[in-house]
C-alpha positions in Angstrom: 0.0 0.0 0.0 1.4 3.4 -1.0 1.4 6.1 1.7 0.8 9.8 1.2 3.9 12.1 1.5 3.1 15.6 2.6 4.9 18.2 0.4 3.4 21.2 2.2 0.8 21.9 4.8 -2.0 21.7 2.3 -0.9 19.2 -0.3 0.6 15.6 -0.4 2.0 13.3 -3.1 0.6 9.9 -3.8 1.4 7.1 -6.3 -1.2 6.4 -8.9 -1.6 4.5 -12.2 -2.7 6.7 -15.1 -4.6 5.0 -17.9 -4.6 6.5 -21.4 -6.6 4.3 -23.7 -5.4 0.7 -23.1 -2.0 1.6 -21.7 -1.0 2.7 -18.2 2.0 4.1 -16.4 2.9 4.9 -12.8 2.7 8.6 -11.9 3.0 10.7 -8.8 0.0 12.9 -8.2 -0.4 15.9 -5.9 -3.6 15.9 -3.8 -5.2 18.3 -1.4 -4.7 17.3 2.2 -7.9 16.5 4.1 -7.7 16.1 7.9 -10.0 16.6 10.9 -9.9 19.7 13.0 -11.4 19.6 16.5 -12.6 23.0 17.6 -12.6 23.4 21.4 -14.2 26.3 23.3 -12.9 27.7 26.6 -15.5 29.8 28.4 -16.9 30.8 31.8 -15.9 33.3 34.5 -12.2 33.6 35.4 -12.7 31.5 38.6 -14.6 28.7 36.9 -13.3 28.2 33.4 -14.5 25.3 31.3 -13.3 23.8 28.1 -15.3 21.6 25.7 -15.1 20.2 22.2 -18.0 21.7 20.1 -17.3 20.6 16.5 -15.1 18.5 14.3 -14.7 19.5 10.7 -12.8 18.0 7.8 -10.5 20.7 6.4 -7.3 21.4 4.6 -4.7 22.4 7.2 -3.7 26.1 7.3 -5.4 29.2 8.6 -7.0 27.1 11.4 -7.3 30.1 13.7 -9.3 32.0 11.1 -11.4 28.9 10.5 -12.3 28.5 14.2 -13.0 32.2 14.6 -15.1 32.3 11.4 -17.1 29.2 12.4 -17.9 30.6 15.8 -18.9 33.9 14.3 -21.1 32.6 11.5 -22.8 30.2 13.9 -23.7 33.1 16.2 -21.6 31.9 19.2 -19.6 35.1 19.2 -20.6 38.6 18.0 -17.2 40.4 17.7 -13.5 39.7 17.7 -13.3 41.2 21.2 -15.2 38.1 22.4 -12.0 36.1 21.8 -9.2 36.2 24.3 -6.9 33.8 22.5 -6.7 31.0 19.9 -4.1 28.3 20.2 -3.3 25.0 18.5 -3.3 21.9 20.6 -0.7 19.3 19.4 -1.2 15.6 19.7 1.6 13.0 19.3 0.1 11.2 16.4 -2.1 13.8 14.7 -0.1 17.0 15.0 -2.1 20.3 15.3 -5.5 18.9 14.6 -7.2 20.5 17.6 -7.6 24.2 18.3 -8.9 25.9 21.3 -10.7 29.3 21.3 -10.6 31.0 24.7 -13.5 33.4 25.0 -13.5 36.4 27.3 -14.9 35.7 30.7 -17.9 38.0 30.2 -19.1 36.1 27.1 -22.1 34.0 27.9 -22.2 30.5 26.4 -25.2 28.2 26.8 -23.4 24.9 26.2 -26.6 22.9 26.5 -28.0 24.5 23.4 -24.8 25.1 21.6 -24.9 22.0 19.4 -28.6 22.7 18.5 -27.5 26.1 17.2 -25.3 24.4 14.5 -28.3 23.9 12.2 -26.8 24.8 8.9 -25.5 21.6 7.3 -27.3 20.3 4.2 -28.0 17.0 5.9 -29.4 18.4 9.2 -32.9 17.2 8.3 -34.8 20.3 9.5 -37.1 22.2 7.1 -36.3 25.3 5.2 -38.8 27.3 7.2 -37.1 26.3 10.5 -33.7 27.2 9.0 -34.8 30.7 8.1 -36.4 31.2 11.5 -33.2 30.2 13.2 -31.2 32.5 11.0 -33.5 35.4 11.8 -32.9 34.7 15.5 -29.1 34.8 15.5 -28.2 37.2 12.7 -26.9 40.7 13.5 -28.9 43.8 12.4 -28.9 44.3 8.6 -28.2 47.6 6.9 -29.7 48.7 3.6 -28.0 46.9 0.7 -26.4 49.8 -1.3 -23.6 47.6 -3.0 -23.7 48.2 -6.7 -21.4 46.8 -9.4 -21.3 46.3 -13.2 -21.8 43.3 -15.3 -18.5 44.0 -17.0 -16.7 43.7 -13.7 -18.5 40.4 -12.7 -17.5 38.8 -16.0 -13.8 39.3 -14.9 -14.1 37.6 -11.5 -13.8 33.9 -12.4 -10.5 34.5 -14.2 -9.3 36.7 -11.3 -10.1 34.0 -8.9 -8.3 31.3 -10.9 -5.2 33.3 -11.1 -4.8 33.3 -7.3 -5.9 29.7 -6.6 -2.3 28.3 -6.2 -3.3 25.2 -4.3 -6.1 24.4 -6.7 -3.6 24.6 -9.6 -1.4 22.1 -7.8 -4.1 19.6 -6.8 -7.4 20.3 -8.6 -9.3 19.4 -5.4 -10.0 22.6 -3.5 -12.9 25.0 -3.2 -12.2 28.7 -3.0 -13.9 31.8 -1.6 -12.8 35.3 -2.2 -13.8 38.9 -1.3 -13.8 41.6 -4.0 -14.7 45.3 -3.9 -17.1 46.9 -6.3 -14.3 47.6 -8.8 -13.3 43.9 -9.0 -10.1 44.3 -6.9 -9.3 41.3 -4.9 -9.5 41.8 -1.1 -8.6 38.3 0.1 -9.0 34.6 -0.8 -9.0 31.3 1.0 -9.0 27.6 -0.2 -10.1 24.4 1.5 -11.5 21.0 0.7 -14.7 22.1 2.3 -16.5 25.1 0.7 -17.9 26.1 4.1 -14.4 26.0 5.6 -13.1 28.3 2.8 -15.8 30.8 3.7 -15.2 30.5 7.4 -11.5 31.1 6.9 -12.2 34.1 4.8 -14.7 35.6 7.2 -12.6 34.6 10.2 -9.6 36.6 8.8 -11.8 39.7 8.4 -13.2 39.2 11.9 -9.8 38.9 13.5 -8.7 42.1 11.6 -11.8 43.9 13.0 -13.3 44.4 9.5 -16.7 42.8 10.0 -19.4 43.7 8.8 -18.3 43.4 5.2 -20.9 45.7 3.7 -18.7 46.9 0.9 -17.5 43.5 -0.4 -18.7 40.8 -2.8 -18.3 37.1 -1.9 -17.3 34.9 -4.8 -17.6 31.1 -4.5 -15.8 28.7 -6.8 -18.7 26.1 -6.5 -22.4 26.2 -5.8 -24.2 28.5 -3.4 -26.0 26.6 -0.6 -28.1 27.8 2.3 -25.1 27.3 4.6 -22.9 29.7 2.6 -25.7 32.3 2.3 -26.2 32.1 6.0 -22.5 32.9 6.6 -22.8 35.9 4.2 -25.8 37.1 6.3 -23.8 36.9 9.5 -20.9 38.8 8.0 -23.1 41.5 6.5 -22.0 40.7 2.9 -24.4 42.3 0.4 -23.6 40.3 -2.8 -22.8 36.7 -3.4 -21.7 35.3 -6.7 -21.1 31.6 -7.4 -19.6 29.8 -10.4 -22.1 27.0 -9.8 -25.8 26.9 -9.1 -27.6 28.2 -6.0 -30.0 26.0 -4.1 -33.6 26.9 -3.7 -33.2 27.7 0.0 -30.1 29.9 -0.8 -32.4 32.0 -3.1 -35.0 32.3 -0.2 -32.2 33.5 2.1 -31.1 36.1 -0.5 -34.7 37.4 -0.8 -35.3 37.4 2.9 -32.1 39.3 3.8 -31.8 41.3 0.6 -28.5 39.8 -0.7 -27.9 40.1 -4.4 -27.4 36.5 -5.5 -25.6 35.6 -8.8 -25.2 32.0 -10.1 -23.6 30.3 -13.0 -21.1 33.1 -13.3 -18.9 32.7 -16.4 -16.9 35.0 -18.5 -19.8 35.7 -20.8 -23.0 35.0 -18.8 -24.6 34.7 -15.4 -28.0 34.6 -13.7 -29.3 37.0 -11.0 -31.8 35.3 -8.6 -32.3 38.4 -6.5 -31.2 42.0 -6.7 -30.8 42.6 -10.4 -31.0 46.4 -9.8 -27.6 46.1 -8.1 -25.9 45.0 -11.3 -25.7 47.9 -13.7 -23.6 49.6 -16.2 -20.7 51.8 -15.0 -22.6 55.1 -15.9 -25.6 54.0 -13.7 -23.5 52.6 -10.9 -24.9 54.8 -8.1 -28.6 54.5 -9.0 -29.4 51.9 -6.3 -27.3 53.6 -3.7 -29.2 56.9 -4.2 -32.6 55.3 -4.0 -31.8 52.8 -1.2 -30.3 55.2 1.3 
């Protein structure tokens, strides 16, 4: 049995047999690393601190502090970066740094009994769309008017701009990407991961730790499809526009309409669909039309 050999934190080499027609040859392929990350939470008053594991996610190693912070923020456990005292990796002898602990400030209240019930946003959770929307209304921060406007010409450039900076995807072909752009199409930041939700949590977590949330002047670009879970994270971060290379789900469209997020799907270099918020996609000359009428 061939074993993986890590070549970097996020990629590994493995032997494979490549078939071309009726012939084959031995090759070395580079794959994206997928490993579990346990997220632990430290909380409680200074005199009675507790620590408990609250989630395990399969992720590509790297930016783990951002992932943990973004996860806690988009799930409504914390409201601000100041809720976090520290984030530290917890090494194990056989697994390395596959556990991370987020220590919350003593004054942050955590209802540990209901904590797991609040993590309602996975596609397989089994609850109905109506309940999902109700739960999101309960935990989301106050929304501001959506005044983010951009042009179709700019949107057409985004898929190529994203591909240019997806270094790990170019190596492995096996990673999702999430990126933030401004209204002019300038790249703000990008993160990659085997899990599309992890890529978004890393992206939002980086902004949170830099005290830049809410992200009301940024567009979120997804390399794959747009699910309810990813729209939920956009709502929590105050993001006004989400564009995806793939299709949105029906519940993602409902979230976009409920929280007034401009939602774009099937974004290519020559076409896209707008499922909500078409007035926010205009020509350069009319760029401030929505901003003037929405304020």
